[in-house]
N, CA, C and O atoms as a printed pandas DataFrame, in Angstrom:
     atom_number atom_name residue_name chain_id  residue_number  x_coord  y_coord  z_coord
0              1         N          UNK        A               1    0.849   -1.169    0.000
1              2        CA          UNK        A               1    0.000    0.000    0.000
2              3         C          UNK        A               1    0.899    1.237    0.000
3              4         O          UNK        A               1    1.622    1.488    0.964
4              5         N          UNK        A               2    0.847    1.986   -1.063
5              6        CA          UNK        A               2    1.709    3.152   -1.225
6              7         C          UNK        A               2    1.349    4.269   -0.265
7              8         O          UNK        A               2    2.236    4.890    0.321
8              9         N          UNK        A               3    0.075    4.532   -0.096
9             10        CA          UNK        A               3   -0.378    5.634    0.753
10            11         C          UNK        A               3   -0.896    5.125    2.091
11            12         O          UNK        A               3   -1.888    5.639    2.607
12            13         N          UNK        A               4   -0.235    4.122    2.655
13            14        CA          UNK        A               4   -0.697    3.547    3.903
14            15         C          UNK        A               4   -0.384    4.425    5.103
15            16         O          UNK        A               4    0.696    5.009    5.197
16            17         N          UNK        A               5   -1.345    4.511    6.023
17            18        CA          UNK        A               5   -1.173    5.248    7.280
18            19         C          UNK        A               5   -1.494    4.268    8.397
19            20         O          UNK        A               5   -2.561    3.653    8.398
20            21         N          UNK        A               6   -0.570    4.118    9.354
21            22        CA          UNK        A               6   -0.807    3.218   10.472
22            23         C          UNK        A               6   -1.330    4.016   11.657
23            24         O          UNK        A               6   -0.686    4.957   12.121
24            25         N          UNK        A               7   -2.505    3.629   12.140
25            26        CA          UNK        A               7   -3.093    4.253   13.326
26            27         C          UNK        A               7   -2.944    3.291   14.500
27            28         O          UNK        A               7   -3.259    2.107   14.386
28            29         N          UNK        A               8   -2.465    3.806   15.617
29            30        CA          UNK        A               8   -2.251    2.969   16.788
30            31         C          UNK        A               8   -3.550    2.329   17.234
31            32         O          UNK        A               8   -4.580    2.997   17.322
32            33         N          UNK        A               9   -3.504    1.055   17.510
33            34        CA          UNK        A               9   -4.588    0.196   17.981
34            35         C          UNK        A               9   -5.649   -0.081   16.916
35            36         O          UNK        A               9   -6.621   -0.781   17.198
36            37         N          UNK        A              10   -5.489    0.449   15.702
37            38        CA          UNK        A              10   -6.482    0.223   14.653
38            39         C          UNK        A              10   -5.923   -0.504   13.440
39            40         O          UNK        A              10   -6.634   -1.292   12.816
40            41         N          UNK        A              11   -4.663   -0.256   13.093
41            42        CA          UNK        A              11   -4.068   -0.898   11.932
42            43         C          UNK        A              11   -3.735    0.097   10.835
43            44         O          UNK        A              11   -3.624    1.299   11.079
44            45         N          UNK        A              12   -3.575   -0.423    9.617
45            46        CA          UNK        A              12   -3.160    0.382    8.475
46            47         C          UNK        A              12   -4.358    0.698    7.578
47            48         O          UNK        A              12   -5.191   -0.167    7.309
48            49         N          UNK        A              13   -4.430    1.941    7.122
49            50        CA          UNK        A              13   -5.524    2.417    6.279
50            51         C          UNK        A              13   -4.961    3.174    5.090
51            52         O          UNK        A              13   -3.806    3.599    5.099
52            53         N          UNK        A              14   -5.783    3.337    4.075
53            54        CA          UNK        A              14   -5.424    4.145    2.913
54            55         C          UNK        A              14   -5.440    5.610    3.322
55            56         O          UNK        A              14   -6.421    6.082    3.896
56            57         N          UNK        A              15   -4.363    6.334    3.032
57            58        CA          UNK        A              15   -4.276    7.742    3.374
58            59         C          UNK        A              15   -4.661    8.635    2.205
59            60         O          UNK        A              15   -4.531    8.252    1.042
60            61         N          UNK        A              16   -5.132    9.821    2.530
61            62        CA          UNK        A              16   -5.513   10.830    1.546
62            63         C          UNK        A              16   -4.736   12.100    1.866
63            64         O          UNK        A              16   -4.669   12.480    3.035
64            65         N          UNK        A              17   -4.147   12.774    0.880
65            66        CA          UNK        A              17   -3.450   14.030    1.173
66            67         C          UNK        A              17   -4.403   15.064    1.784
67            68         O          UNK        A              17   -5.537   15.213    1.329
68            69         N          UNK        A              18   -3.941   15.770    2.806
69            70        CA          UNK        A              18   -4.781   16.739    3.514
70            71         C          UNK        A              18   -5.279   17.853    2.593
71            72         O          UNK        A              18   -6.303   18.471    2.883
72            73         N          UNK        A              19   -4.594   18.114    1.515
73            74        CA          UNK        A              19   -5.037   19.129    0.567
74            75         C          UNK        A              19   -6.362   18.800   -0.090
75            76         O          UNK        A              19   -6.979   19.676   -0.697
76            77         N          UNK        A              20   -6.821   17.544    0.017
77            78        CA          UNK        A              20   -8.090   17.126   -0.572
78            79         C          UNK        A              20   -9.245   17.129    0.434
79            80         O          UNK        A              20  -10.348   16.693    0.103
80            81         N          UNK        A              21   -9.008   17.613    1.651
81            82        CA          UNK        A              21  -10.068   17.643    2.663
82            83         C          UNK        A              21  -11.192   18.575    2.244
83            84         O          UNK        A              21  -10.970   19.604    1.606
84            85         N          UNK        A              22  -12.414   18.186    2.623
85            86        CA          UNK        A              22  -13.601   18.995    2.339
86            87         C          UNK        A              22  -14.449   19.075    3.605
87            88         O          UNK        A              22  -14.337   18.234    4.497
88            89         N          UNK        A              23  -15.294   20.094    3.668
89            90        CA          UNK        A              23  -16.211   20.241    4.788
90            91         C          UNK        A              23  -17.091   18.989    4.876
91            92         O          UNK        A              23  -17.619   18.527    3.865
92            93         N          UNK        A              24  -17.248   18.447    6.081
93            94        CA          UNK        A              24  -18.066   17.260    6.288
94            95         C          UNK        A              24  -17.288   15.963    6.354
95            96         O          UNK        A              24  -17.837   14.947    6.780
96            97         N          UNK        A              25  -16.006   15.960    5.942
97            98        CA          UNK        A              25  -15.187   14.739    6.032
98            99         C          UNK        A              25  -14.996   14.355    7.492
99           100         O          UNK        A              25  -14.820   15.219    8.351
100          101         N          UNK        A              26  -15.030   13.053    7.768
101          102        CA          UNK        A              26  -14.768   12.523    9.107
102          103         C          UNK        A              26  -13.378   11.893    9.081
103          104         O          UNK        A              26  -13.110   11.004    8.272
104          105         N          UNK        A              27  -12.497   12.356    9.967
105          106        CA          UNK        A              27  -11.128   11.858   10.030
106          107         C          UNK        A              27  -10.977   10.884   11.197
107          108         O          UNK        A              27  -11.596   11.060   12.247
108          109         N          UNK        A              28  -10.156    9.866   11.007
109          110        CA          UNK        A              28   -9.848    8.909   12.074
110          111         C          UNK        A              28   -8.449    9.195   12.606
111          112         O          UNK        A              28   -7.545    9.561   11.855
112          113         N          UNK        A              29   -8.288    9.023   13.908
113          114        CA          UNK        A              29   -7.014    9.250   14.583
114          115         C          UNK        A              29   -6.660    8.013   15.406
115          116         O          UNK        A              29   -7.434    7.056   15.446
116          117         N          UNK        A              30   -5.509    8.022   16.056
117          118        CA          UNK        A              30   -5.076    6.907   16.891
118          119         C          UNK        A              30   -6.115    6.554   17.946
119          120         O          UNK        A              30   -6.815    7.425   18.462
120          121         N          UNK        A              31   -6.205    5.268   18.259
121          122        CA          UNK        A              31   -7.070    4.732   19.307
122          123         C          UNK        A              31   -8.554    4.950   19.038
123          124         O          UNK        A              31   -9.354    4.951   19.974
124          125         N          UNK        A              32   -8.935    5.134   17.770
125          126        CA          UNK        A              32  -10.338    5.206   17.403
126          127         C          UNK        A              32  -10.995    6.563   17.517
127          128         O          UNK        A              32  -12.200    6.679   17.291
128          129         N          UNK        A              33  -10.244    7.592   17.860
129          130        CA          UNK        A              33  -10.819    8.944   17.933
130          131         C          UNK        A              33  -11.185    9.408   16.530
131          132         O          UNK        A              33  -10.529    9.036   15.557
132          133         N          UNK        A              34  -12.226   10.216   16.427
133          134        CA          UNK        A              34  -12.624   10.779   15.137
134          135         C          UNK        A              34  -12.885   12.269   15.302
135          136         O          UNK        A              34  -13.100   12.755   16.412
136          137         N          UNK        A              35  -12.865   12.981   14.190
137          138        CA          UNK        A              35  -13.220   14.401   14.180
138          139         C          UNK        A              35  -13.846   14.727   12.836
139          140         O          UNK        A              35  -13.573   14.063   11.836
140          141         N          UNK        A              36  -14.688   15.753   12.816
141          142        CA          UNK        A              36  -15.379   16.154   11.595
142          143         C          UNK        A              36  -14.882   17.530   11.158
143          144         O          UNK        A              36  -14.779   18.442   11.978
144          145         N          UNK        A              37  -14.578   17.681    9.882
145          146        CA          UNK        A              37  -14.170   18.974    9.338
146          147         C          UNK        A              37  -15.416   19.848    9.220
147          148         O          UNK        A              37  -16.351   19.503    8.498
148          149         N          UNK        A              38  -15.431   20.978    9.928
149          150        CA          UNK        A              38  -16.591   21.871    9.887
150          151         C          UNK        A              38  -16.336   23.098    9.016
151          152         O          UNK        A              38  -17.282   23.772    8.608
152          153         N          UNK        A              39  -15.067   23.397    8.726
153          154        CA          UNK        A              39  -14.762   24.556    7.892
154          155         C          UNK        A              39  -13.333   24.475    7.370
155          156         O          UNK        A              39  -12.418   24.091    8.098
156          157         N          UNK        A              40  -13.151   24.839    6.109
157          158        CA          UNK        A              40  -11.812   25.047    5.554
158          159         C          UNK        A              40  -11.537   26.527    5.755
159          160         O          UNK        A              40  -12.182   27.368    5.129
160          161         N          UNK        A              41  -10.584   26.856    6.625
161          162        CA          UNK        A              41  -10.345   28.240    7.009
162          163         C          UNK        A              41   -9.509   28.977    5.972
163          164         O          UNK        A              41   -9.851   30.086    5.563
164          165         N          UNK        A              42   -8.402   28.351    5.543
165          166        CA          UNK        A              42   -7.459   29.033    4.661
166          167         C          UNK        A              42   -6.609   27.984    3.960
167          168         O          UNK        A              42   -6.368   26.901    4.495
168          169         N          UNK        A              43   -6.155   28.321    2.748
169          170        CA          UNK        A              43   -5.230   27.462    2.022
170          171         C          UNK        A              43   -4.155   28.324    1.381
171          172         O          UNK        A              43   -4.425   29.417    0.882
172          173         N          UNK        A              44   -2.924   27.807    1.405
173          174        CA          UNK        A              44   -1.837   28.412    0.654
174          175         C          UNK        A              44   -1.332   27.352   -0.310
175          176         O          UNK        A              44   -1.953   26.299   -0.448
176          177         N          UNK        A              45   -0.240   27.606   -0.964
177          178        CA          UNK        A              45    0.302   26.642   -1.918
178          179         C          UNK        A              45    0.692   25.327   -1.246
179          180         O          UNK        A              45    0.591   24.266   -1.862
180          181         N          UNK        A              46    1.138   25.385    0.015
181          182        CA          UNK        A              46    1.639   24.183    0.685
182          183         C          UNK        A              46    0.874   23.790    1.949
183          184         O          UNK        A              46    1.096   22.702    2.478
184          185         N          UNK        A              47   -0.017   24.645    2.443
185          186        CA          UNK        A              47   -0.636   24.429    3.749
186          187         C          UNK        A              47   -2.146   24.624    3.680
187          188         O          UNK        A              47   -2.653   25.406    2.876
188          189         N          UNK        A              48   -2.855   23.889    4.547
189          190        CA          UNK        A              48   -4.303   24.047    4.672
190          191         C          UNK        A              48   -4.641   24.148    6.167
191          192         O          UNK        A              48   -4.115   23.391    6.983
192          193         N          UNK        A              49   -5.523   25.089    6.510
193          194        CA          UNK        A              49   -6.011   25.254    7.877
194          195         C          UNK        A              49   -7.477   24.854    7.895
195          196         O          UNK        A              49   -8.248   25.288    7.039
196          197         N          UNK        A              50   -7.871   24.029    8.865
197          198        CA          UNK        A              50   -9.260   23.586    8.965
198          199         C          UNK        A              50   -9.740   23.745   10.405
199          200         O          UNK        A              50   -8.936   23.753   11.337
200          201         N          UNK        A              51  -11.059   23.870   10.581
201          202        CA          UNK        A              51  -11.672   23.783   11.908
202          203         C          UNK        A              51  -12.322   22.415   11.973
203          204         O          UNK        A              51  -13.022   21.996   11.051
204          205         N          UNK        A              52  -12.077   21.722   13.084
205          206        CA          UNK        A              52  -12.620   20.378   13.249
206          207         C          UNK        A              52  -13.371   20.266   14.561
207          208         O          UNK        A              52  -13.001   20.879   15.563
208          209         N          UNK        A              53  -14.435   19.470   14.537
209          210        CA          UNK        A              53  -15.236   19.184   15.717
210          211         C          UNK        A              53  -14.805   17.824   16.250
211          212         O          UNK        A              53  -14.950   16.809   15.569
212          213         N          UNK        A              54  -14.272   17.808   17.473
213          214        CA          UNK        A              54  -13.800   16.548   18.059
214          215         C          UNK        A              54  -14.958   15.780   18.685
215          216         O          UNK        A              54  -16.067   16.301   18.805
216          217         N          UNK        A              55  -14.692   14.543   19.081
217          218        CA          UNK        A              55  -15.717   13.721   19.729
218          219         C          UNK        A              55  -16.181   14.330   21.048
219          220         O          UNK        A              55  -17.319   14.114   21.467
220          221         N          UNK        A              56  -15.306   15.087   21.701
221          222        CA          UNK        A              56  -15.677   15.693   22.982
222          223         C          UNK        A              56  -16.526   16.951   22.807
223          224         O          UNK        A              56  -16.998   17.522   23.790
224          225         N          UNK        A              57  -16.725   17.388   21.552
225          226        CA          UNK        A              57  -17.576   18.530   21.286
226          227         C          UNK        A              57  -16.847   19.855   21.149
227          228         O          UNK        A              57  -17.489   20.892   20.981
228          229         N          UNK        A              58  -15.525   19.845   21.215
229          230        CA          UNK        A              58  -14.769   21.088   21.064
230          231         C          UNK        A              58  -14.404   21.310   19.590
231          232         O          UNK        A              58  -14.195   20.359   18.836
232          233         N          UNK        A              59  -14.335   22.572   19.206
233          234        CA          UNK        A              59  -13.919   22.925   17.846
234          235         C          UNK        A              59  -12.501   23.473   17.925
235          236         O          UNK        A              59  -12.226   24.432   18.646
236          237         N          UNK        A              60  -11.612   22.847   17.172
237          238        CA          UNK        A              60  -10.203   23.236   17.158
238          239         C          UNK        A              60   -9.791   23.590   15.741
239          240         O          UNK        A              60  -10.376   23.106   14.772
240          241         N          UNK        A              61   -8.785   24.433   15.629
241          242        CA          UNK        A              61   -8.222   24.742   14.322
242          243         C          UNK        A              61   -6.924   23.961   14.181
243          244         O          UNK        A              61   -6.084   23.969   15.081
244          245         N          UNK        A              62   -6.763   23.283   13.041
245          246        CA          UNK        A              62   -5.550   22.504   12.784
246          247         C          UNK        A              62   -4.932   22.971   11.486
247          248         O          UNK        A              62   -5.624   23.426   10.575
248          249         N          UNK        A              63   -3.632   22.851   11.417
249          250        CA          UNK        A              63   -2.885   23.189   10.217
250          251         C          UNK        A              63   -2.194   21.925    9.719
251          252         O          UNK        A              63   -1.541   21.221   10.490
252          253         N          UNK        A              64   -2.339   21.645    8.439
253          254        CA          UNK        A              64   -1.698   20.492    7.825
254          255         C          UNK        A              64   -0.900   20.932    6.609
255          256         O          UNK        A              64   -1.275   21.877    5.914
256          257         N          UNK        A              65    0.193   20.246    6.361
257          258        CA          UNK        A              65    0.835   20.338    5.057
258          259         C          UNK        A              65   -0.120   19.667    4.082
259          260         O          UNK        A              65   -0.730   18.657    4.431
260          261         N          UNK        A              66   -0.270   20.194    2.875
261          262        CA          UNK        A              66   -1.213   19.616    1.922
262          263         C          UNK        A              66   -0.825   18.201    1.504
263          264         O          UNK        A              66   -1.671   17.452    1.015
264          265         N          UNK        A              67    0.440   17.822    1.688
265          266        CA          UNK        A              67    0.869   16.476    1.306
266          267         C          UNK        A              67    0.763   15.474    2.455
267          268         O          UNK        A              67    0.966   14.280    2.233
268          269         N          UNK        A              68    0.452   15.918    3.673
269          270        CA          UNK        A              68    0.325   15.009    4.817
270          271         C          UNK        A              68   -0.837   14.050    4.572
271          272         O          UNK        A              68   -1.918   14.455    4.145
272          273         N          UNK        A              69   -0.593   12.785    4.848
273          274        CA          UNK        A              69   -1.646   11.790    4.670
274          275         C          UNK        A              69   -2.520   11.706    5.915
275          276         O          UNK        A              69   -2.016   11.600    7.034
276          277         N          UNK        A              70   -3.829   11.753    5.712
277          278        CA          UNK        A              70   -4.807   11.610    6.792
278          279         C          UNK        A              70   -5.755   10.496    6.415
279          280         O          UNK        A              70   -5.860   10.139    5.241
280          281         N          UNK        A              71   -6.447    9.941    7.392
281          282        CA          UNK        A              71   -7.403    8.856    7.133
282          283         C          UNK        A              71   -8.819    9.427    7.177
283          284         O          UNK        A              71   -9.283    9.885    8.221
284          285         N          UNK        A              72   -9.496    9.392    6.031
285          286        CA          UNK        A              72  -10.883    9.839    5.954
286          287         C          UNK        A              72  -11.754    8.592    6.009
287          288         O          UNK        A              72  -11.639    7.721    5.147
288          289         N          UNK        A              73  -12.630    8.494    7.021
289          290        CA          UNK        A              73  -13.476    7.310    7.158
290          291         C          UNK        A              73  -14.855    7.530    6.577
291          292         O          UNK        A              73  -15.578    6.573    6.302
292          293         N          UNK        A              74  -15.227    8.792    6.388
293          294        CA          UNK        A              74  -16.539    9.091    5.804
294          295         C          UNK        A              74  -16.448   10.425    5.083
295          296         O          UNK        A              74  -15.962   11.414    5.632
296          297         N          UNK        A              75  -16.927   10.435    3.841
297          298        CA          UNK        A              75  -16.898   11.678    3.048
298          299         C          UNK        A              75  -18.284   12.250    2.937
299          300         O          UNK        A              75  -18.473   13.293    2.311
């Protein structure tokens, strides 16, 4: 698997570059945590900023390199 991402306690999944994230995508993290993209805040040539809603109900802003692989479990 070329774009494989290993999540702790879950295994290996197909990764998607963060530059392809869209509002409404559900991301998976280590140990089964998930978060939902609620807004694409800003994009530059190499970076994307998003607001995400965590399982605990908090909204956080995250910055990713557009080439970073993330696991999208629901689009």
